[in-house]
Structure formats: structure tokens, C-alpha cells
N, C-alpha and C positions, 0 to 999 in steps of 0.2 A: 268408508274408511274403517280399518279394523280398530277395535279397542285395544288399549295397552294394559298389561297386568304386570305387576311386579310378583315374581315367584315362578320360576321355571318348573316344569313337570320333571319328575324323576326319570322319566323315560326319554326326555329330550336328548340328552347326551348319548343314551344307548342307541337311538334310532340314527342319530348322525354317524356313529361308528359303523353300523350295520350297512347304511347306504353307500358308505365308502367301501366297505368290504364287497358289496354286490358287484361293484364296477372295477374290482381289482384285477389285475392281469391273470392271476391264478385261477379265479372263478370264471372269467370270460373265456380263457383258453380251454378250460374244463368243458364248459357248455359247448363251445365251438367244435371241439374235437369229437363230441358225442352227438353232434348234429341236433342239438336241442335248440328250438327256436329262440334266437336272441331276443325276440320280443318278450319272452317270458321274464327275462332279467329286467327289461324296461318296465314291464307291468309291476314286478315286486317292488322296484324302487319307487314308482309312481304311487303305489298304494301306501307305502311307508311315508312318503312325503305328504300324502293326503291326511293320513292319520296324525302326523306330527303337528299339523296346523290346528288340530283340534285339542292338542294336549293342554295348553295353557288354560283355556276356558274350562276343560274337564277338571283341571287341577283345583280351579276355584270352586266349581259346583259340586264336587265330590264331598266338600266339607259338610253340606247340608242335604245332599241328594244321594240316597243310598244306591240308586239305580246307576247313577254316573260312577260311583266307587266301583260297582260291579263291573262296568264297562272297562274301567282302567285296569282292573284285575284280569279281566279276559284278554285285554291287548297286551299286558305284561306276560301273560302265559304264551301268546302267540309270538311275542318277540323272543322269548326263551327258545321256542321251537325253531324259529328262523336262525337264531345264533347257533344252536345245536346242528342244524342242517349245513350251514356255512362252514362250521368248525370241522365238521366230517370231511367235507370236500378238501378244506385246506390241509388237513392231516394226511390225507391220501397223496395229495400233490407233493407234500414234504417228503413223505416216505418214498415216493417214486424217485424224487430228486436225489435223496440219499442212498437208496439201495439199488435203484435200477431193477431190471429183471434179465436182460440179455442185451448185449450190444447189437445182436442181430435184429432185434425188435425196432420198429420205428416208434417214434413218440406217441403216435395215435394207437399203435398196437398196445403199447405199455399202459396208456390210459384206459383202453378197453379192457384189458385184463385185470386192472385193479378195481374197475367199476364194477365188475361181477361180485366183488367181495365188499362193496360199499357198506353194506350193512347185512348182517346175517338174516335179517327179516325181510329184505327186499333185494331183488336181483335185477341187474341191468338198468338200461336207460329208462324203460318204462316205469319202474318203480321210483326213480328219481323225479321223473315228471309228476307221478301221483303225489309224492311228498311235497314238491313245489306247488302243485295245484291246491293241495290241502292248505298250505300257509297262505296262498293268495285268497283263497275262499274265506279264510278267517278274517283277513284284513278287509276284504270287501264287504263282509257282513258287519263289521265293526264300524266302517265308514257309513254303511247303509242306515245305521241306527242314529246318525247325528241328528236328524230332524226330529225323530221321536223324543230324543233326550234334550233337544233344544240347544245342541252344541254348535258354536260358531267359531270362526277363524279368529284367533286374537294373536297379537305380536307380544312375545315375551320380552320384557325389559330385563336384561341380564343383571342380577344382583351383584353388588360390589364384593370383590374378594380382597379388600385391603386387610392386610395382616397387622395385628398389633402384638407387641412383645408379651410374652407370658409371664405370670408372676411367680413368687417362690412358694414353698410348700404351704404356708398359711401367711398371708399378708395382712398383718394386724391393722394396717392403715385402711384396709378396705372393709373393716368390720365396725358396724355402727349399732349403737343402742343396746350393747351387751355388757357395758363396763360393771354395772351393779351385780348382775347375775355372776360374772366371772369372778368379781371380788368376793362374794358370798360363798361361792363353791370352793374357791381357792383357799379361803380361811379354814373351811372344814377339812380339805385335803392335807394341810400342813399343820392341823392341830394335833397336839400330843395328848388331848383329853379324850382318851379311848373308853374311859369308865369300865376297864377290864376286858373290853372286846379286842380280839386279835384282828377283826375284819370289819370295815364299815363299807356298806354299799351306798352309793349316792346315785339316784335316777334323775335323768333329765328327759322330760316328758314334753311332747309337742307334736303337731301335725307335720306331715311331710313338707319339706321346703322351707320350714320356719328357722332352721340354723342350728339344730341340735348338734350335728357332727362338727359344724364350724366352732361352736362353743367348746366342745370336747377337744378339738385340736388345739384351740387357745390354751386350754388347761394343760393339755399334755406338753405343749411347748414350755409353758411356765413351770412345769414340774422338773423338766431338764434344766432350766436355768436355775431353779432353786437348788439343785443338787450341787451346782457349782458354787452358789453363794454360801450355803450352810450346810455343814456336815450333819448337824443334829437332825435336820428335817429331810435329809436325803433319803431316796428309795434305793435299795439294792437292785431291785428288778423292775423293769418297766416293760409293758407289752400293749399292742394295740391289736385287737382281733374284731373283724367284721363277722357279724353272726348271720344275719338275713332272715327271711321268712321261714326257711327250713331250718329248724333247730336240730342240727346234727351233733350231738353230744361228743361223738367220736372225733369229728372233725374239729369242733371248737377246742377240745382238749389238746389236739395235736398243734393247732394254731397257737395256743398259749404257750405250749412246750417250746415251739420254734421261736416264739417271741422272747423267751427268757433264755434262749441260747442252746436248746437240746434239738439239733437238727435231725438226727437218725431215729426217727419215731414212726416213720410211715407203716412199717410192717408190724408194729406192736399190737397186742390185743388190748381190750378195754382195761383189763386188770393191770397189765404191764404199763400202760399209759398212766393209770392212776397212781401206781407206785412211783413211777419215774417223776411224775409232777409233784408228788408229796415230798420226794427227796429233794428235788429242785428247789422248792418253796420253803423247806424247813429252815427256820430261823432267820429268814430273809424278809425285808420290809418290801412289800410288793405295791406297785401302782399299776392297775390294769384297766384298760378302757374296753368295754364290750359295746360295739357300735351296732345300731339298728337291730335291736332285739324286738321279736314279735311274740315268742311263745310264752304263754302263762301256765304251761304245765309244771305243776310244783314238783312231781317226782323227778322229772327231767333235771329241773334246777338242783334238787338236793343231791342227785347223783353226780352232777357236774362239780359241785362245790365241796364235795367230800375231802379232796386233798388239801383244800385251803385252810384247814384247822391247823396246819403246821406252821403258818406264816407268823412273822413277828408282830407284835403289837403296833398299830399305827398304820397297818396295810389298808389300801383303799381300792375299791372297784367302782368305776364310773359306768353306768349303764345309760345309753340313749335308746328311746322307745317312743312309739306313737301311742302305745297301750298302757293306760295307767294301772291295769291289773297286774302287769309285769312288776311294777314298783311295790306292790302289795305282796306278791308271791315271794319276792326275794328278801322281803324284810329290810327295805331300805331304811336307813337312819334319817334320811333327808331326801325329799322329792321336790325337784325344781320344775315348775311349769313354765316352759318358755313362751313368752307372749309374742304376738306379732309385732312387727316394727310399727312405729308411728309413720304416718305420711312423710314427714320430714326426713326421718332416718331412711325410708324407702328411696326418696329423692337423692339422698347422699350416696347410697349404694349405686343407684341408677347412673347418676352422673359421674361417679368414680370410674365406672366402666365405659360410659359413652364418650367422656372427655379424657384428656390425658390427666390423670390424677384427680379429676373432678373439677378442673378449671375450665369453667365454660364462659369466662369473661368475654372471649372473642366472639361468642354466639349468644348475647344476652336474650335475643328474640326467641330462642329455643326453650328458655327456662320455664315459661308459663305452660307451654305444651307438655314439656317433659314432667313437670309436677302433676299434671292431669294424669299422664300415662303411669306415673309412679303410684297414684292413688288406686289405680286399677289393678296394681299388683297385690292388693289386699294384704299388705303388711308382710309378704313373704320375701325374704332377701334372695332366695334362689330365682324367683320370677324376675326381681329387679335386676339382679346380676346378668341374667340371660338376655333380657331385653336391652339393657345397657350395652352389652357386647354386640347386639344386633345394630343399634343406634350409632355405634362407633364409626361405622363407615358411611354415615349419612349426616350431611350438614344443611340440607334445604329444608325450609319450613313445610313444603308440601309433602316431603317424605315422612316427616314426623306426624303430620296431620293425618296421613293415610293409615298409620299404624294406630294412632288414637281412635280413628273412626272405623277401624277394621271390624267386620262382623264376626271375627273370632271371639270377641269379648261376650257375645250373646250365646256361645255354644254351651251345651251341658258339660259338666266337668269330666265325667267318665274317668275320674282319678288322675287325670292328666291336665295340668293347669293351662288355661287359655294362653297365657304369655309364652308357654313353652311351645304350644302348636304354632303360635304366631311366628316365633323365632325360627321353627323348622320350615314354615311355609316360605319364608324369605331366603332360605339358603339357595345358593345356585345349584343347578341340576347335578352336577358332578359331586358336590358335597352331600346332597340329599341321599344319592346312591350309596356313598361310602358310609354315611351315618346310619342309614336304615339297616344296612348289612350288620352293624354292631348289635343288632337284636340277638344275635347268637351268643354274645358275651353274657355270662351269668352275673347277677347282681353281686356287687362286692369284689368282683374279679379285678386283680391289678395287673396291668398289661404294659408292655414297652411300646414305644413308638415303632421300632422296627417290626415287632411282631405283628402289629396291625397293618402296617404298610405292606409288608410281604403278602398277607392274605388278600389285601386289595389288588395288589399286582396280579396274583394268581387268578383272581376272579375276573380280570380284565377291566377293572374299574379306572385304572390309570391310562389316560390317553397317551398314545405313542408320541414322544417328544418330537417337535419340529425343529427345535433349536439343538443346543449342546446339552440341554438338560437330560440328566439320566431319569429313567422311570422312577427310581427309588427317591430322587430329589423331588420329583412332582409329587409323590406320595407323602413325603415330609412336609411339603407345603399344604397339602390338603389337610393333614393331621394338625399342623400348627394353626391352620384357620379354625378348625373345630375347637381346639384349645382356646384360641382367642375369643371365640364365640361362646364359650363356657359350656360346651357339650361334653368335653373332657376336662377333667381336673387333675392336678398333680396329687399323688398320694401323700398322706401325712408321713408316711415312712421313708419315702425316697424321692428324690427330684427326677429320677429316671423312670419312675413308675407312675401310671395314671389310672383313674377310675372314672366310671360314670355314676353320678348320683342316681339313686333308685328311680326318681321320677323322670330323669332323662332316659334311664333304661327302659322305662315304660313307654316313653314317647317313641324310642326306637322300635319296640315291638309294634306299637300302633301304627307307625309308618310302614313297616314291612309287611304288615297283615299276615297272610297265610304262607308267605314265601319264605320266612325264616322261622325256625322252631327250635327250641331248647328242650332236649330230652333229659328230664330230671325224674328219676324214679319210674314208676310203672304207667307212664302216660303216652307211650308211642301210639296208642290207638287214636290220639288226638291230632295226629298229623293228617294233612289233607293231601289230595291229589296235586295241589299246587306247591306243595313244599319242595324248595330247591336247596335250601341251606339249613343244615341240622348240625347242632353241636350237642355233645353227649357227656353226661356226667355219670361216672361209674359208681354203682352202689353194690353193697355186698350180697344183694339178691339178684343181680343181673344173670341173665342167661341169654341164649341166642333168640328166645322167644320176644325179648325186649325189642330186637331189630326186626324180627320176622313180621312184626305188626305194622311196620312203616309202609304206608301206602305209595305206590309207584316208586320203589327204590331206584328204578332205571333212570329216573328223571333227576335224581339228587346231584347237585353240584358240589356240595360241601358235607364232609363228615369229619367233624372237628372235635377233639378233646383238648380244651386248653390246659397247659401245664399248670401244676399246682393244685389240681383237684384231688380228691381222695382216690387212692388206687386200691381196688378190691379184686378179688379173684373172680373171673368170669369164665364162660366156656370160650376161651380164646380161639382155639383151633377151629371149632365149628363156625364161629363168627368169620373168621379169615377165609376159610375154605368155601362157606356157603354164601355169604354176603357179598364179598368183593366181586365175583363174577357178574353179579346183577347191576353193579353201579357203573353202567356204561358211559355216563355223561360226567363222571365225577371230575372236578378240577382240584379240589382240596381233600386230602386224605391225611388224617392223623391217626397213627397207631400207637401213639405215646402211652396210653394207659395199659396197653397190652404187653406188660413187662416180660411175660414168659415166652413170647414169640422168639423162636431161634431160627426159623426157616420161613422165607417168604415165598408163597406158591408162584410157580411160572405163570400162572393166570394173570399176574399183576400186569403182564403185557396188554391185556385187553383194555386196561384203563388208559386209552390213547390219548384222551384229552387231559389227562393229569398234568397239572402245573406245579403242585405243592405236595411233597411227600415228607411226612414227620415219622421218623423211626427212632427218635431219640430214646435212650434208656432201655431199649429192648435188648434181648440176648441173641440178636442176629449175629451169626458167624460169618456168613457169606451172602452176597447179594445175587439173585439169579441172573444169569446172562440175558434172560428174556426181557429184563426191564430196560435194556438198551434200545428197545423200540419205542420207549416213551419219549418221542422226539419234542414233545412240547414242554417237558419238564423244566422248570425254572428254579425250583428251590428244593434241595434234598438236604434234610437235617439228620445226621447221624451222630449227633452229639451224645456223649456217654455211652456208646454201644461199645462196651469195654471188652467184649468177646470178638469184635469184628476184625477179621485177619485178612480179608481179601475183597476188593472191588471187582466188578465185572470187567473182563478183558477189553470189551468194546465201549467203555465209558465215553470214549472220544465221539461216539455217535449222538450223545446228548447235547446237541449243538446250541440249544437254547438255554442250557443251564446258566444261571446267574449267582446262585448262592449254594455253596457246598460247605457244610459244617462237618468237620472230622475230628473235633476236639475229643480227647480221651478215648481214642480208639487203640487198637493194637496193630495197625497196618504196618508191615515191614517195608512196603514200597508202593508206589503209585503205579496205576496201569500205564501202558504205553501211550505215547502221543497225547498227553493231556493238554498239550499246547493248542490242540484244536478247539478247545473250548474257549473260543475268543470273547464270548459274552460274559464270562465269569467276572462278577464284581466282588464276590466275596469268597475267599479260599482260606480257611482257617489254618490249615496244615498242608505241608507238602513233604512227602517221604521219598527221599532220593534212593533209588535203587542202583544196582550195579549194571543193569542193561541200558543201553544207549537211549532206548525210548522212554525211560523214566529218569532221565538225566536232568540236572538242575536247569540246564538251558531250555527246557520246555517252558519254565516260567517267563522266559523273554517274550513269548508269543502272547502272554496274558497281560496286555497293557493297561488294563482298566481295574486291576485289583485295588481294593480299598479296605480300610479298617485294620483288622489284626491278621498277621501272617506268621506262622512258625515254620521254619525249615529244618527238618531232621536228617540225621545220617549224613552230615556233611563230610564225614571221613570217606564217603564213597566218591567224593569229587577229587579227581587226581590230576585234572588239567585246569589250571586257573583261567583258561580261556572260556571254559563252560560257565564258571561263575560270572564271568564278565558278561556273557551272552544273556544271563538271567536278567540283567538290566534292572537290578533293585532301585538304583539311583533314579531311574526314569518314571518309577511308580509313584507319582506324587501325591496320590490319595492314601498311601499306607500311613497309619499313625502308630502302629505297634508292630515291632519286628523282634522275632526270636531266632537266633542262629544257634544250632545245637549239634555238636559232634558227639559221637559215642565211642569211647575208647580210642585206640590207634594213636598213641602219643609218641610213636617212634619217628615220625615224619614232620617235625616242627617246621621246616621250611616250606613243605607243601601247604601246611595249614596257614602260614603267614601269606603266602601267594594267593591262596584262595580267599582269605578274609580280605585282603587288600581290594579285590574286586567285588566284594559284597557291600559296598558303601551304601547305606540307606538313603532315601530321599530326604531333602532338606526339611521337610514337614514333619518327619517322624518325632513322635513324643515320648515313646517308651521303647527302650532298646535292652535286650538281653543277649549275652554271649556266654554260652554254657559248653563246657567240656572241650574248649579250644586248647590245641596242643602247641601252639607257637610260643616263642620266647618274648615277643613284643607285639604290641598292637600297631596297625598302620596309622599313619598320620591323621586319618579322618576321625579316629576315636579320640577326641580331645581338642581338636582345633576348632576353627569357626564353621565347620561343615555342618554342624548340627545345633543351630541357634535356638531351635524350639524344644530341645530335648528336656523332658520333665523328670523322667526316671531312667536310671541306668543300673542294670543287674550285671555283675561279672561273677561267674560261678565256676568252680570246679575247673580252673585253669592251671594245672600243677606246674607247667613249665614256664608260666608267664613271669618275666622279670621286670619288664618296663612298660609303663603306659604313660604316654605323653599327655599329662592333664595340663592344659593351659587355661582355658576359660569355658566355663559352662553357665552362661548368663540366665538360663531358665530352669535349671535342674533343681527339682525339690526333693528328690530321693535318690540316694546312691546306696547300693548294696554290694559289697565285695566279700566273697566267701571262698574258702578252700583254694587259696592262690598261694601255695606253700613257699614259693620262691620269689614271691612279689617283693621287689626291692623299694620298700615304702618305709624306710626308717623313720622318716619325719613326714606325718600326714599334712598335706597343705590345705587345710580347711578353708583358707581365705579365698580359694579359687571358686567357691561355690556360694555366691551371696545370698541365693534364695533357697538354700537347702533347708528342708524341714525334717527329714529323716535320714539318719546315717547308720549303716550297719557295716561293721568290719569284723570277719571271722576267720579263723584258721589261717591268719597271716602272721607267722612267727617272726618275720622281719620287722614288724612295727614296733618301735621302741618308744616313740613320744609324738607329740604334736608340735607344730611350728610355734617357735617362742616369739613373743610380740605380735601374735597373729591379730588381725583386726576383728571387729565385732561380727558375729554370726547371729544376727537379730531374729531369724526365723526358725532356727533349728528347735524342734519340739520333742523329738525322739532320737535317743543315742544308744546304740547297742554294740558292745564289744564281747566277743567270745572266742575262747581258745587262742588268744594272741600271747603266746608263752613268753615273749620277751618285752612285753609292755611294761614300762616302768612308771610312766606318769600320764595323767589325764592333762587336758589343756590347762595352761597357767591362767590365773584369774577367771577361772570357769564361771564363777558366780555373776560376774559382770559382762563377760564376752558371750554368754549363752543365756540372755535375759528370758527367753521364751521356753526354755527346756522344761517339759512337763514329765518326760519318762526316761529314766536311765537304767540300762541293764548291763551288768558286768558279769560274765560268765567265764570261769576258769582262765584267769589271768594271774598266774601264781607269783609273778614278780612285782605286782602292783602293791605298794604298801600303804599308801594314804590318799586322801582326797587332796586336792591342790589348796594352797593358801587362800583363805577367804571363804572356804567351804563350797557347798553346792548352790546352784541357782535357787532363788527364793520361790519360783513358781513351780518347783518340782512336785508332782502329785504321786509318782509311782517310782519305786526304787527297787531293784532286784540285785542281789550280790550272791553268786553261787561259785563255789570252789576257788575262793581267793583267801587262802588262810592268813596270809600276811596282812591284807587289808582288814579282815575280820579281827585279827589279833590287836589291831590298833583302833579299835572301834571307839575307845574312850575320846578319841580326838575327833570324831565325826561332826559333832556339833549338829545333830539333826534337829534339836530343839528350836533352832532358828528357821527351820522349814515349816511355815505355819499353815501350809495347805497340803502337806504330805499326808495322803490317806492310805496308801498301800505299800506294803513292804515284805519282800520275799528274800529268805535267807536259806542257803542249801549247800550240800556237799562240804561240810566241814568236819574234820576228825577231832578237833581239840575242844569244841564248845561243850561246857557241862551244864552251865546254868545261863538262862537267857530270859529276858534281856535285863541289863542293869536298870535300876529304878529310873534314872534320868536319861536313859539312852534315847528312847522313843518319844516323839512329840505328842502332845494331847490330841492333835488333829487326826492321828492314825486311827482308822476304823477297821482295816483289814490286814491280818498278819498271816504269813505262810512260813512254816518251818519244816524243811524237808531234808532227809538223808543226813541226819546228824547221830551217828551211832553211839557217841559218848554222852549224849544229851541226858542229864538226870533230872532237871527240875525246871519249872517255869516261875519266874518271879512275877507273881500276880500284880505287885505294885506298879509294874511297867506296862501293865495291860488293861488298865481300868477303863480306857475309853473305847476298847475294841467292841465291834458288833459282829465280827467274823474272824474265827481262828482255825487254821488248818495246820496239823501236825501229823506227818507220816513218814514212813520208811526209816525207822529208828528202832533200836532195842532199849527197852527200859531196864535201867540197872537199879532194881529194888523199887521201881514204880515212882510215881510223883508222890512225894511226901511232904507234909506240912512243916517242914523245918523252917527256919527264919528265910523269909522271902519266897518260900515255895508255895505253890497253889494247890490245895485240895480240889479234887475234881468237882465237888458240889458247888464251889465258888463260882464256877463259870456257868453252870446250867441255868441260872436264873436270868441271864441278861445277854447271851449271845449264841450265835450258831457255832458248833464246834465239829471238827471232823478229825478223828484220830485213827491212824492205821499203821500196824507195825507188830513187831514181835513184842510179847508181853502185855498186849492191851486187853 
């Protein structure tokens, strides 16, 4: 009887797929037509079956037996060769099906003709037989070694794949034993006792996995909360930057700039970056986290911190590091050594993830075993969390006991914790394969779920669905499982971004062995002949030689540059022209870092196994027609190819295409017959042409579209029956829809008939109607047809007079702009009970809001601009809009005052531009009652001479902006004493600021706030 083992081999799922491919009709017909002995196929499958029976035993023994690990690596190499061989045959069969060669040829003649070009290196049947024999021989040799290695057949017990819900960014309820450390550091962060220092550095030091980053996340979150509670201790700028082992000052500086709001800094020099950062930080109180710092190079630190001399007193930097020398080098005012958790706290962490919220009362028999496992975690919360996630799917005592008694605890550390190895070992085969592939992800890199799932799909890791599940859905399930098992964790910056802990990243590299490699700097010589998946990080010293040193590039399946890495100039043309032709087996190709590429070579057609092509942000103008023979292509990313004006004519030949991203391109129209791409799941943009083949009705054949879709050039639709055939209503997986017309306002009736037939699916959440030339909306805009609609944008509809707004139960954001004829004299705010954001602009017919309207409890942001006839804001605004935090009123000249009772008490930001009558009555504003108002902007006023009056602005105000007041003569400093930021620009000084009564001399401000003055006379 075969022994049972928990923990499937990573190759188990791969061999199952290959054995299915061997007996597929395409492969069998190919062999039969070429008179290749059918026995060869049976032998190949039999050898794979024999090998697969040894996998589970080998998976166990490779842990301690280097010879068995080498055997598994050789097997993996042979499996790759077999997969490449079968993929070659499949491609040729597919090409024959799509292209044919001549109707006069028989099927056998056609097969023989393409066989001759099966591979440039081997011609005809004999060569195919040789290749097959080579694979068979490799497998036979591997099976023959089983006795020497002591391998036996063992049945693999499939690990559970029960998914648990993922947590929020930082779940404080899952953090134990850190209260004292958090309180002590938080006291330092919020302290005003700076002893004259502008900047304090606080270091958190501890070993990997002890919880340094988690503690920093708790502190970062608390800083955000404190900003809301107390204006005095608030930070103006906050940023979180992951540093990593390679201390790239240029990259870190860019990341800090991006964190504080400067996004356009990728192409700056070091000097420009420093100047921009100094300007951004000047006068502001900064809170910065530098996570996972390794470098103790003092000169690098001094260079990085030069721009920080301009920050306001009280600014703080938190540094997390494993190296205590780092704390000394950067002159930390306080160093906190994070201790390991107690055994009891480790048990709390483990039980929190093993049971629902730590409630193990239904399984008291597991507590004793669980506490013993927790002790083996050696006080490291990462280990306890990962093991708890593993135990979450197990409730039998014997399962817990197997983990407690596992020989993994006896392994040498090798910088990878035993609990992490154990958790990986217990993953199902399909998850092992997906996780180990993530070794190509750089440390600290933040990724989205879709990004990783599309890579897995392109590599063939997602099993073809046998039910109604889409491959993408299967990938999302895999991803969620890895999140639930703590292999991926949500980023502290966004719930849509994920990261791998450094130790988890090390685990992935350990699991992938030589088959995955990250090319970072001048280390291409370290690749091996087994390397199949390679990611690349551009550096300023790169050249073609970096790639030339890669061993066996013809075997590479992945050449990836994750987005967000530094972009530097390299010899791009040489790389494209010389390297690409060698990559015969490539499945994934990212040319994302090669921004200067404007032409893609025709040789791209040689990458016939390509599934994933990323050309985003390149300067490509046209794609070559030759790429239409990439019949396996599934993902084509042309996002932000702003110069792209034309797609290949025969795009319809890419019949396996599932994702096509055309956002921010300049395409005038789609190629003909795009409706043939019936496998498309994501099509971001569709450009309607004037030819029938690029008609909107092509969308009707794309039944599985999901996510976001923008339809452009709707003015080219002249027959409403075509828009009906697009069948938008039937695309139930669409969540965001944008309908755009460009000019042609002379045919409002045609526009109305077309829009009538463009009703979105009932599940749509975001709808934009832009450039519409009709006078009214169809009934489906505003009735119960869109019950899940959350955001509605109506823009540049100059002829629109009526819109039937009846009830939007789920709408949270409404934006109406540039609808000059819109008959909306009284706005019915009561129809939008969940509204959080309302913008109305360039609607001159708006006069007021409904009288006696009910409570709008959720509205947080309210913006009005260029409503030339608006006379009043909602009555009793202070009580009817209790959640309002931001109010902006731009160029509403007839508005004279705020409503009786004043503005809502929770208002934090107020902007008034170009409202002369309202500003003239500012004595009645009663802003002193707004105790949390912190930001105020006033602009475009011709009569203001002195501002503000002493009692006008509340003491809570910290930021003031005064713009385009050409008659402004003086500032009353008595009304500005609580400010920390003042901006005054676009004005002409009449005699300058002078120190008459109530006016402020410039030196008064220089001691305690950040100022910006720009304009004539300065």
C-alpha cells in the first residue's frame, strides 16, 4: 500500500495538463497525418505517468536530499521541453486552420507543408521524431534513477483550498504585544519638544519577520487619525517609501516626491530632483516612513537628506531596519529595538488567523497543540500569521499534529523561516506553481491582483475551466487563496495594491530555484541554462551587453519589466533588434521600460508562442501587420501609447485575444471586423469609424466584455439599429461605461435615437455621457433601469434640456457640466439619498435648490461653478447637509450670501472664486462657528483691498490661498495668526505690503509659516 503525504509536488498539475495535451485531437491528428507511430504518443504519456507517481515522495525528500532536488530540477527542465514541443505543434495546427494554404491541397498536404517549417533547426518528420525521442529518453533516464535515489510511489493528499476573507490594510485587532512600543513612539511623533531641530529620525530595529513594518503601519495610520483630531499636531505632508537592500538614492528621492504629490519627476536629473523636493518640503511639517532600510553608507544618507533642511520644525522620519548601524549613521534621536513576541502573544496571532477572529471554543482540543506550534514560531508574528493561515483549513487533530511533528522544524534556517517553508510545502500544486513564479517580483514592488493573474494566465498556470468559470475568475480565486494564506498582503497605501514580505519573497526565490531570475544591475552572468522566467530592472548604466550575457535566451518564457520601476536610457534599438529574434519560446514580453521605441520590428511575428505583450507608454505609432500572426496572443497592453494612430488591418486574426487596453491612445477608428475577437473579456476603448467594418454593431459579437468600456465617435452612428445590435444591455459584466460624441450637434434627433438603444446593463456602476447632442435623455437615464449606478457624469451636452431624474438609490457621485440649456431651475437633491459628491458646472438655468428638501446625510463634497443665475444655496444647509466637508463655489455672480443658519459644522475646506456679491457680504459669513475649517481659498475678486478682517477667519484655519486679486493692497496679520501655510499670487502690489494698522510686514510671516508670493511687484 502506498504511503500518503500531504503536500503536492509543484509539477503534479503541470504533468496532468501535458498528459491531456498529448491525447488531444490536434496532436493525435498531427502524428497520424505524418505517419509517426502512435505508440510514441502512448510511450510519452506512460513515461509522464510513471514520473508523476514519484513526485510526492520526491517533494518530501528534496528537503534534505540535494540529489533528489537536482532530480526534480532535471525533471522540470524536461517538462519545459515537452511543453515547448507540444506548443510548437499546436501553433502550427492553429495557423493552418486560420490561414490555410490552398483549397487545392488536401489536409495531409497542408500538414506536410507546414511540417517542413516546424522549426528552422529541424526539417521534416525525422527531426520531429528525434525531438520526441530526446524527450522520451530524458524521462526514461529520470524514471531509471528512482531506485538509486530511493524514490517510491506515494499518493498525494490534495491540500484544502478553503478561502477565508481578506483583511483591511492594517487590522489592529490582529496585532498583539505592541501596545507599549506603539504608545512610546507615537508620543515622540506628536511631541512639539523639538529642541530646535527641524527633523527627528526615529529608528525601529529588529530581525526579519518580527513586525517592524506592521508597527510602522500602525503608527502611520495613527498619524492620519491624529490629523483629523488635532490641527496643532497635524502633518502637512505624509509619505511611505519602501527602500530595500539596494539603496538607490535617485529612486528613493523620486518615491518621496511622488508620495508628497509630485508625480512628474521620472525624467529629472539628481539636481532637479533635489531642488523639486526641497521646494515641496519647504515650510511643511513632514511625516515620512522609510521601510526596510539596509544601507549604512553615510555619504548616501547625507546626500538623500540634503533637501530635508527646509522642513518645518516637528517633522519626523520613521526608519525600519534590521541593521542597527543604520540608526547610528542617520543620527536617530530614538532607537526602538522590537522584541520577539511572547509565546502567549504568538498564540493569539496564530489563533486569530487559524480560527474566525481567534475564537477556538468550538475546537478546544486544538489549543494545546496550537500553543506548542506557536512556541516553534520563535516569537515572530510573520511566522505565526503564516502558519495560522495554513491551519485555517484544518480542523482534525492529526492534521495539526503532523505540522507540529514535521521535520521542517529541524532544517537549517538559510534566511528562510521554517514555518514559511512548511506553509509553502502544504500548498496545493497549482498554488505552488503560481507562488514560485512570483520570485520574479522585486522586493517592495506593489502589484494589483489583475496584473499577477494576467501573467499567470499567459504562462498557462490557470487550468482551463470545465464549468462556467472564466480563466480570470480562476486566477482571482488562486490569488485570494494566497492572500488568505498570508503569502500576499495588502499594501499600507491602497486596498487595491499588494506586496510580498521580504521573507516571503525569499521563499518564492527558494521555491523557484534557477528557473526564475531577477536581473538587477550587472548580474546577467548569474543566469543559468535553466532560467525560463526573467524580470528586468532598468539602470542608468544598462546596455545591450546586459542582455547578451543571458544564457540560453532561446529558452526564456518571460522577459518582464514591472511597471513603476526606474526608467533610464538604454540601447533600446539594439536590444529590440538583436535580442527579440532569439527569444523563440517567449510567452510574456514587456517592453514597458523602452519608452523611446517608436517602431516594432516585423520580426515580432517570430514570437509565435507569445501570450502577453506590454507596449504601454512607448512611442509606438503603428503596430506592424506581421504581429497578426501571433495567434496565441491573449493580452495586448497599449495603455498610454499617446502616439498610436493605427492598429494592424488584420487584428481580427488574433482570435485568442482576451485583454486589449487602448486607453489614452490617438486611434481614429478600430480595424475592420473586430467582432471576430469573440474571446475578448476586456476592451477598454472602442473607436467607431465610418466604414461598416468598424461599426458599433461589431460590439454585439463581443458578448463577454467586462470591466470598463469607452465608446468614442458616436457621431459616426447614423442608424439607431446599429447601436441596438451593439447589445450593451446584454453585457452584464460591464461595470463602467463611457459614451462619447465628438461635435456634430446638428442632428439631435439622431443622437436621441442612438442613445435610446445604448442602454447599459443593469449592473453598471459608473456611467459617463459626453458630447451628446440630443435635447433630452431616454427614459432609462433616471428610471429604475440602473439600480446599482454609483457615479453619473453628464458633460458637454449643449442641447440637453431635460433629464428625467426619478430615483437613484445607489448614486454616490453626480457630476453635471457644460449643459448650457439644461432646464434645471430647481435642483432635486432629495432624489439622491446616498449622494456623497455633487458637482454642477456651466448650467446657467440653475437658480436654486428645492425648498423644504429632506436631509442629505451623506453629502461630503459640493462644487458649483459658472452657474451664472444661481441665487441661493440649499435652505437650512447647516442641518440638511450634516456631513459636508468641502464646499467650492466658482464664478456664481448672483449668489449674495450663505443660507440662514450658516454652513455645516463639519466643513473642512471652503473655496470662493469670482463671486463678488458673496465676498462683499463676508461680514455675515459667520465662519467662526466652523471649528474644523482648516483650508480656505479666495480668488478672482476685483474689489478686495485688505484681507481678512480680524474676526473673519476661525482659529482652526491653517491653510490660506489668495489668488488673482489685482486691487489687494494689504494683509491683516491679526486674522492670520494660526496659519501654517499662505499662498498669495497673481496680483499687482500697489505700493507693496506696508505696516499700517492691521497690515503685515513680510518679516512677520517668515518665522512661523510657509509662504508663496507670485505676481507683479514682488
